[in-house]
N, C-alpha and C positions, 0 to 999 in steps of 0.2 A: 454392604461391601464398600460403598463410597465413604461412609463414616470411618471405617477402619483404616482405609488408605489415608484419609485426611489426618487422623490422629497419628498415624505412623510418620507422615511428613512433618507434622509439628514436632513430634518426638525427636526426629533426626536433626531438625533445626535447633531445638533446645540443646541437644547433645553437642552440636557443633559450636554453639555460642558458649556453652559451659566449658568445653574443652579449650577454646581459644584463650580463655582467661584463667583457667584453673589447672591445666595440665602440670605446670611447673610446681604447683604447691600440693598436688594430689599424691597420695601414697603410690608407690611404684606399681603395685598390682592393679590399682584403679586406673592409673595412666595407661598401662598396657591394654587393659580391657577396653578402655575408650578408644584407643587407637585402632583396635581390631573390630570395633563395632561401627566404624565409619562405613558409609555406603560404598559398595564396590563401584569402581569406575570414577570416583571423584576424590580419591585420596591423594593428598599432596605427599608424595613419597619422600621428598627432601625434608619436609617438616617432620614427618614420622621418624625418619632416620635420626635427625638431630634430637628429637624428643627422647628417643631411646639412648642416644649417646650421652645426654645429660643425666641419665640414671647412672651412668658410669663415671662421668665427670661433671658435677653440678656447676662448675665454673664456666662451662661453655656458654658463649653468648649466642643465643638462637638467632637473633636478627642479623648478627654479623656473619654467621656462617651461611644463612639464607642469601645474604647479599653476595657472598662469594659464589654460590651456586648460580645465581642470576647473572653475575659478571662473566662466568665462564660460558654460560649459554649465549650471552650477548656477543662475546668474542667470536664464537662459532657462527652465530647468525649474521654478523657483519660480513662474513665471507661468502654467504649464500648468494648465488646469482638469482635473478628474477625467475619465478616459476620453477625453482629447483625441485627435483624429485626427492623422495625420501632417501634413495640410494646416494644421491649427490650430497644431501645434508649429512647422512651418516658418515660418508668418507671425509667430509670437511670437519666434522666434529672429532673424528679420529685424529686427523692431522693437527687440529688445533691443540689437542691434549698431548699427543705423543711425538710430534715432529718439531724440532726447534725452529723458531721463527719469531717475527715481531708480535704475533698473536699471543705468545706466552713468554715474551722477553727472553727468548732463547733458553728457557728453562723448562723443557718438557717434563711430563710426569714419567716416572720410570719405576723399575722393580727395586724393592728394598732387600738387599742381600745380607743385612745385619742380623736377621732373626730367622734362621732356617725353618723352624717349626711353628712360627707365628705365635709365640708365647706372650708377647707384649700386647696386652689387651688394648692399650691406648693407641696403638698403631692401627686399630680397626675403626677409629673415630674419624668422621669426615673433617673435623677441624684440624686434626693432626696431619691428615693427608694433604690438605690444601697448603699447609705450612711447609711440610717437608718435600712435597711433590714426589714422594716415594711411598710405595705401598705393596701389598701382596694380594692374594686371591680372595680376601674378604672385602677389603675396602675398594679396590680398583674397579670391580664390576658394579658395586653399589654406587660409587661416585659417577661412573659413566651413565648408569641408569637414571639417577636423579637429575643430572644435567640434561640428558636426552629427553626426559619427560617435559622439561621446560620448552623444548624445541618441537614438541608434538610428534616425536618419533615413535614408531610402534615397537617399543622395547618392554621386556619384562625380565624377571629373574628365573633361574633354574639352578639345579645342583647336580653334581656328580660326586662320587666318593671323595670326601675331604676337599671339596672344591666348589666354588661359586662361579656361575657363568651368566652372561647376558644373552637373552634370546632376542633376536631381531626378526621382525616380520617382513621378510623380503618380498616386495611387491612383484619384482621381475620373476621370481621363482614361484610365487604364490604359496610360500611355505615359510615356517620358522627355520632360522639357521642360528648357529652359535657364534657369538663374538667373544673371543678370548681376550679379556681386558688386560691380562698380564703381559701379553705379547702383541696386542693390536692385530690379531689375525682371526680369520673365520675358519671354523671347522664343522664338519658334518657330525651328526650323532655317532656314526660308526667310528670316527676317529677317537672319540672319548671312550666308547665302549671297548675298543681294542687297547688303547694306551693305559686306561685306568682299570682294565680287567673287570668291567661291570658284569656281575653274574647274571645268568639267564632269568633267575627269579626276580631280579630288580627290574629287568626289562618287561617281564610279564605283568608285574604289579604297578608299573608306571611310577616307580619310586624316584628315578633320576631322569633328567633331561626333558621333562615335560614343562611347557610354559606355565608359570605361576600366575594366579590371580593377584590382584593388588593386595588383598588381605594376606595371602600366603607370602607375598614379598615382605610385608611388614613383619609377619611372624618370623621370617627368615632373618631379618635385621636383628631381632631379639635373640634368636638362636646363635647367631654369629658373634654378637658382642656382649649382650647382657648375661647370657648363661655362663660363658667363660669367666666373666667378672664375678658372678655369684659363687661359682665353684672355687675360684682363686681365694675368695674370702671365706669359704666353707659355710656359706649361708644356705643350708639345706632346705629350710622352710621356704625361702624365697625361690629357690630352684623349683620346688614342687608347685608353688603357686604359678610361676611363670610358665613352666612346661604344660601345666593344665590348660592355660589359655592358648598357648602356641599350638598344642595338639588339637584343640577344638577348631582352630583356623586351618590347620594342615595335618590331618591324621596320619599322613605318610612321612612326616618329618622324622627320619630315623635318627638324626643327630639329637634332636630334642628327646627322643626316647632314651638314648644312652645317657644324656644328662640327667634324666629322671631316675635312671638306674643308679647313677653316681650319687644322687641326692639321698637315696635310701641307704647307700653304703656309708655316706657321711653321718647319717642318723645313727647307724649301728656304731660307728666309731665314737660319736659324741655321747650317746646315751648308754652304751654298753661296754665297748672295748676299753674306754678310758677308766671305767669303774670296776669292770669284772674281766680281768685278763683271760680267764677260762670260762667257756660257755656254761659249764656246770655250776659256776658261782652266781649266775643270774638268778635272782629271787623268782620263785614260782609264779608270783602274780605279774611278773614282767615278761615271762617267756613267750606268751602269745604275741606280744608286740614285737619282740625280737625276731620270732619266726616269721611274722608278717613282713617286717622290713627285709629280711633275707629273701623271702619269696618274691617280693616286689623287685628287689635288686636283680635277681636272675631273670624274672619274667620280662622286664622291660628290655633287657639285652636280647632275650630270645625273640621278642616282637620285632626288634630292629633287624636281627639276622634273618628272620622269616621274610622280610621285605627286601633283602639283598645287601644290607649293611655288613661290612666285615671289619673286624679290628685289625689294625696293622700290627704285624709281628716284627721281629728283628730284621727279617729279610726285606720286607716292604719299606721299613724305615731306612735301611741302608741303601736300597735302590733309589729312593727319593733323594736322600742326601747326596748320593753320587751325581744324580741329575742336577741337583741344585748347585753343587760345586762346579760341575762342567759348565753350566750356564753362567755362573759367576765369573769363571775364568774367561769364557768367550766374550762376555760383556765388559771385561776389565773391572768387574766389581762395581760398575756404575749403571 
């Protein structure tokens, strides 16, 4: 037993040393695998996020963005009174980021109203967020999380339908509560269940609103930024490789499941529809592959729906857009 533990410890040390020097040069699938193999409880979430961001934009300067994370944490820490509780630290981190003052040069972070459905992948990058100080429901909670980790706050990630949320371990209540990073407000699970119409099967299966492990949070970073980038470029094979790793880390990631379904549809388009406009034109020796891709496309969406995921229809999109425009008008577009 002791020998096995010793060898495992050496293996993790070697992994960490290799990763520190080789992540930037490794193939993206290898990089993601290494990120998700890190020991739970000791993952630098800021570095993991930036490493994934560099898969989208290789020009990102890892050290420069890490310094920005540390600088924002230092701005908040400088305002902490002696022996501050986590609640006090949490409140001061919120005001440091969201309230105008000398701590942020009177340029607080706010919501980005220029991209209603979050189609611009680069706006989900930490480097872009620090530059623009504008973001949406992907980058705002992730940025809050990675800065909060530097301050030792009990934070993690969770999800709701089409939404990312920070979970805060409230010492006073002795329970997790939700910090909505897009509005700097706290909400109970029931508020999200009602507002986002989370179906009962999602609650029963613990698909949404549960606190994530660190590995699940890293997998979420990849689902939120890397998979949309791959889909945008129609890189079906990369989508399959990435979703395989993500779903190993979090088997309940319903969004990764739908991306995996999309990857199989892209394969159908690339290998069959582009060459054979009619299904009956597909050569006999290729039909088994075509049928398998079609089956996988449907099955991955079925798996997501069984866990409580629902595709937005025209009504849901219109309702969201109306809410978006109402908030934009209320905030004066800023």
